[in-house]
TORKOL-4160 file (C-alpha; in steps of 0.2 Angstrom, whole numbers, padded with zeros to 4 digits, m for minus):
187
<pt num="1" X="0493" Y="0476" Z="0623"/>
<pt num="2" X="0483" Y="0491" Z="0618"/>
<pt num="3" X="0464" Y="0492" Z="0614"/>
<pt num="4" X="0467" Y="0488" Z="0595"/>
<pt num="5" X="0477" Y="0472" Z="0599"/>
<pt num="6" X="0463" Y="0465" Z="0610"/>
<pt num="7" X="0450" Y="0470" Z="0596"/>
<pt num="8" X="0460" Y="0461" Z="0583"/>
<pt num="9" X="0462" Y="0445" Z="0594"/>
<pt num="10" X="0444" Y="0445" Z="0598"/>
<pt num="11" X="0437" Y="0448" Z="0581"/>
<pt num="12" X="0450" Y="0436" Z="0572"/>
<pt num="13" X="0445" Y="0422" Z="0585"/>
<pt num="14" X="0426" Y="0425" Z="0582"/>
<pt num="15" X="0428" Y="0426" Z="0563"/>
<pt num="16" X="0436" Y="0408" Z="0564"/>
<pt num="17" X="0419" Y="0402" Z="0571"/>
<pt num="18" X="0411" Y="0405" Z="0554"/>
<pt num="19" X="0419" Y="0390" Z="0545"/>
<pt num="20" X="0418" Y="0379" Z="0560"/>
<pt num="21" X="0400" Y="0382" Z="0563"/>
<pt num="22" X="0396" Y="0380" Z="0544"/>
<pt num="23" X="0406" Y="0364" Z="0543"/>
<pt num="24" X="0397" Y="0357" Z="0559"/>
<pt num="25" X="0379" Y="0361" Z="0553"/>
<pt num="26" X="0382" Y="0355" Z="0535"/>
<pt num="27" X="0389" Y="0338" Z="0542"/>
<pt num="28" X="0375" Y="0335" Z="0554"/>
<pt num="29" X="0361" Y="0338" Z="0542"/>
<pt num="30" X="0351" Y="0322" Z="0538"/>
<pt num="31" X="0335" Y="0317" Z="0531"/>
<pt num="32" X="0319" Y="0313" Z="0540"/>
<pt num="33" X="0322" Y="0295" Z="0541"/>
<pt num="34" X="0339" Y="0297" Z="0548"/>
<pt num="35" X="0349" Y="0291" Z="0532"/>
<pt num="36" X="0363" Y="0302" Z="0527"/>
<pt num="37" X="0359" Y="0313" Z="0512"/>
<pt num="38" X="0374" Y="0307" Z="0503"/>
<pt num="39" X="0366" Y="0290" Z="0501"/>
<pt num="40" X="0350" Y="0297" Z="0495"/>
<pt num="41" X="0355" Y="0307" Z="0479"/>
<pt num="42" X="0369" Y="0313" Z="0469"/>
<pt num="43" X="0371" Y="0325" Z="0455"/>
<pt num="44" X="0375" Y="0321" Z="0437"/>
<pt num="45" X="0386" Y="0334" Z="0427"/>
<pt num="46" X="0391" Y="0330" Z="0409"/>
<pt num="47" X="0389" Y="0311" Z="0412"/>
<pt num="48" X="0399" Y="0310" Z="0428"/>
<pt num="49" X="0390" Y="0306" Z="0444"/>
<pt num="50" X="0395" Y="0319" Z="0458"/>
<pt num="51" X="0391" Y="0314" Z="0475"/>
<pt num="52" X="0380" Y="0325" Z="0486"/>
<pt num="53" X="0395" Y="0327" Z="0498"/>
<pt num="54" X="0407" Y="0334" Z="0485"/>
<pt num="55" X="0393" Y="0346" Z="0480"/>
<pt num="56" X="0389" Y="0351" Z="0498"/>
<pt num="57" X="0408" Y="0354" Z="0501"/>
<pt num="58" X="0408" Y="0366" Z="0486"/>
<pt num="59" X="0392" Y="0375" Z="0492"/>
<pt num="60" X="0400" Y="0376" Z="0509"/>
<pt num="61" X="0416" Y="0384" Z="0502"/>
<pt num="62" X="0405" Y="0397" Z="0493"/>
<pt num="63" X="0394" Y="0401" Z="0507"/>
<pt num="64" X="0409" Y="0402" Z="0520"/>
<pt num="65" X="0418" Y="0413" Z="0507"/>
<pt num="66" X="0403" Y="0425" Z="0506"/>
<pt num="67" X="0400" Y="0426" Z="0524"/>
<pt num="68" X="0418" Y="0428" Z="0529"/>
<pt num="69" X="0420" Y="0442" Z="0516"/>
<pt num="70" X="0405" Y="0451" Z="0523"/>
<pt num="71" X="0411" Y="0449" Z="0541"/>
<pt num="72" X="0428" Y="0454" Z="0538"/>
<pt num="73" X="0423" Y="0469" Z="0528"/>
<pt num="74" X="0411" Y="0475" Z="0542"/>
<pt num="75" X="0423" Y="0471" Z="0557"/>
<pt num="76" X="0440" Y="0474" Z="0548"/>
<pt num="77" X="0450" Y="0464" Z="0562"/>
<pt num="78" X="0467" Y="0467" Z="0555"/>
<pt num="79" X="0467" Y="0485" Z="0548"/>
<pt num="80" X="0485" Y="0485" Z="0544"/>
<pt num="81" X="0485" Y="0471" Z="0531"/>
<pt num="82" X="0480" Y="0474" Z="0513"/>
<pt num="83" X="0466" Y="0466" Z="0503"/>
<pt num="84" X="0477" Y="0452" Z="0495"/>
<pt num="85" X="0482" Y="0445" Z="0512"/>
<pt num="86" X="0464" Y="0446" Z="0518"/>
<pt num="87" X="0458" Y="0437" Z="0502"/>
<pt num="88" X="0471" Y="0424" Z="0505"/>
<pt num="89" X="0465" Y="0421" Z="0523"/>
<pt num="90" X="0447" Y="0421" Z="0517"/>
<pt num="91" X="0451" Y="0407" Z="0504"/>
<pt num="92" X="0460" Y="0397" Z="0517"/>
<pt num="93" X="0446" Y="0398" Z="0530"/>
<pt num="94" X="0433" Y="0393" Z="0517"/>
<pt num="95" X="0444" Y="0378" Z="0513"/>
<pt num="96" X="0444" Y="0374" Z="0532"/>
<pt num="97" X="0425" Y="0374" Z="0533"/>
<pt num="98" X="0426" Y="0360" Z="0520"/>
<pt num="99" X="0440" Y="0352" Z="0531"/>
<pt num="100" X="0428" Y="0352" Z="0546"/>
<pt num="101" X="0414" Y="0345" Z="0536"/>
<pt num="102" X="0425" Y="0331" Z="0529"/>
<pt num="103" X="0432" Y="0327" Z="0546"/>
<pt num="104" X="0415" Y="0326" Z="0555"/>
<pt num="105" X="0407" Y="0316" Z="0541"/>
<pt num="106" X="0421" Y="0303" Z="0542"/>
<pt num="107" X="0417" Y="0300" Z="0560"/>
<pt num="108" X="0398" Y="0302" Z="0558"/>
<pt num="109" X="0388" Y="0294" Z="0572"/>
<pt num="110" X="0402" Y="0288" Z="0582"/>
<pt num="111" X="0409" Y="0293" Z="0599"/>
<pt num="112" X="0424" Y="0300" Z="0590"/>
<pt num="113" X="0412" Y="0313" Z="0582"/>
<pt num="114" X="0407" Y="0319" Z="0599"/>
<pt num="115" X="0426" Y="0320" Z="0605"/>
<pt num="116" X="0430" Y="0329" Z="0589"/>
<pt num="117" X="0417" Y="0342" Z="0592"/>
<pt num="118" X="0422" Y="0345" Z="0610"/>
<pt num="119" X="0440" Y="0346" Z="0604"/>
<pt num="120" X="0436" Y="0359" Z="0591"/>
<pt num="121" X="0426" Y="0370" Z="0604"/>
<pt num="122" X="0441" Y="0368" Z="0616"/>
<pt num="123" X="0453" Y="0374" Z="0603"/>
<pt num="124" X="0442" Y="0390" Z="0600"/>
<pt num="125" X="0441" Y="0393" Z="0619"/>
<pt num="126" X="0460" Y="0394" Z="0620"/>
<pt num="127" X="0463" Y="0402" Z="0603"/>
<pt num="128" X="0463" Y="0420" Z="0610"/>
<pt num="129" X="0475" Y="0417" Z="0623"/>
<pt num="130" X="0487" Y="0409" Z="0610"/>
<pt num="131" X="0486" Y="0425" Z="0600"/>
<pt num="132" X="0491" Y="0435" Z="0615"/>
<pt num="133" X="0509" Y="0428" Z="0614"/>
<pt num="134" X="0522" Y="0438" Z="0605"/>
<pt num="135" X="0526" Y="0423" Z="0593"/>
<pt num="136" X="0516" Y="0408" Z="0588"/>
<pt num="137" X="0524" Y="0395" Z="0599"/>
<pt num="138" X="0510" Y="0391" Z="0611"/>
<pt num="139" X="0512" Y="0373" Z="0615"/>
<pt num="140" X="0493" Y="0370" Z="0618"/>
<pt num="141" X="0488" Y="0378" Z="0601"/>
<pt num="142" X="0502" Y="0371" Z="0591"/>
<pt num="143" X="0491" Y="0357" Z="0584"/>
<pt num="144" X="0477" Y="0368" Z="0578"/>
<pt num="145" X="0477" Y="0373" Z="0560"/>
<pt num="146" X="0466" Y="0388" Z="0564"/>
<pt num="147" X="0479" Y="0395" Z="0576"/>
<pt num="148" X="0492" Y="0394" Z="0562"/>
<pt num="149" X="0480" Y="0403" Z="0550"/>
<pt num="150" X="0477" Y="0416" Z="0563"/>
<pt num="151" X="0496" Y="0420" Z="0564"/>
<pt num="152" X="0497" Y="0420" Z="0545"/>
<pt num="153" X="0484" Y="0434" Z="0545"/>
<pt num="154" X="0492" Y="0444" Z="0560"/>
<pt num="155" X="0510" Y="0443" Z="0556"/>
<pt num="156" X="0517" Y="0457" Z="0545"/>
<pt num="157" X="0530" Y="0447" Z="0536"/>
<pt num="158" X="0524" Y="0439" Z="0519"/>
<pt num="159" X="0537" Y="0425" Z="0521"/>
<pt num="160" X="0531" Y="0421" Z="0538"/>
<pt num="161" X="0513" Y="0422" Z="0533"/>
<pt num="162" X="0515" Y="0409" Z="0519"/>
<pt num="163" X="0525" Y="0398" Z="0531"/>
<pt num="164" X="0512" Y="0398" Z="0544"/>
<pt num="165" X="0498" Y="0396" Z="0532"/>
<pt num="166" X="0507" Y="0381" Z="0524"/>
<pt num="167" X="0508" Y="0373" Z="0542"/>
<pt num="168" X="0490" Y="0376" Z="0545"/>
<pt num="169" X="0485" Y="0367" Z="0528"/>
<pt num="170" X="0498" Y="0353" Z="0531"/>
<pt num="171" X="0490" Y="0350" Z="0549"/>
<pt num="172" X="0473" Y="0349" Z="0541"/>
<pt num="173" X="0478" Y="0337" Z="0528"/>
<pt num="174" X="0487" Y="0326" Z="0541"/>
<pt num="175" X="0471" Y="0326" Z="0552"/>
<pt num="176" X="0460" Y="0321" Z="0537"/>
<pt num="177" X="0471" Y="0307" Z="0531"/>
<pt num="178" X="0474" Y="0300" Z="0549"/>
<pt num="179" X="0455" Y="0301" Z="0553"/>
<pt num="180" X="0452" Y="0291" Z="0536"/>
<pt num="181" X="0465" Y="0278" Z="0540"/>
<pt num="182" X="0459" Y="0276" Z="0558"/>
<pt num="183" X="0441" Y="0274" Z="0554"/>
<pt num="184" X="0445" Y="0261" Z="0540"/>
<pt num="185" X="0455" Y="0251" Z="0552"/>
<pt num="186" X="0441" Y="0251" Z="0565"/>
<pt num="187" X="0428" Y="0245" Z="0552"/>
């Protein structure tokens, strides 16, 4: 591997920290008396009540999108790819920040939240090593949606890119639904 490949792997891995950190910070914010902000207020839009969680997810998507756009424009981690694929990955990563937020909010104030946070950081510790393989078949990283989105960004073929991106989105949805079902059964 040359210098450019290591630069790409490092910057792509660090870029993926942006949506995760935003998702974690937005999910842990609470009021002074410890109540969740979602229970304190909501927003009314054209007669419909919109919860603070939905509004926060929308704001989180916009904030992640702007930050990722700035970081990617400054760092240019995958210089061979065009602007359309980069925009595609920015949108997917911004959606992943809402995924992290939702997943942590589902398991808020439980032991599963701590396990989830440790798991997310372990995935990011192993992420660069998974990108060093020639193809995306690292057994340890196979379960990470961020890993598949990374391959969607790095791989030159548009068909493979769409396939890997859809695997990442499908894994995110599976985790979100499974967490919701497991937490409902435990309550």
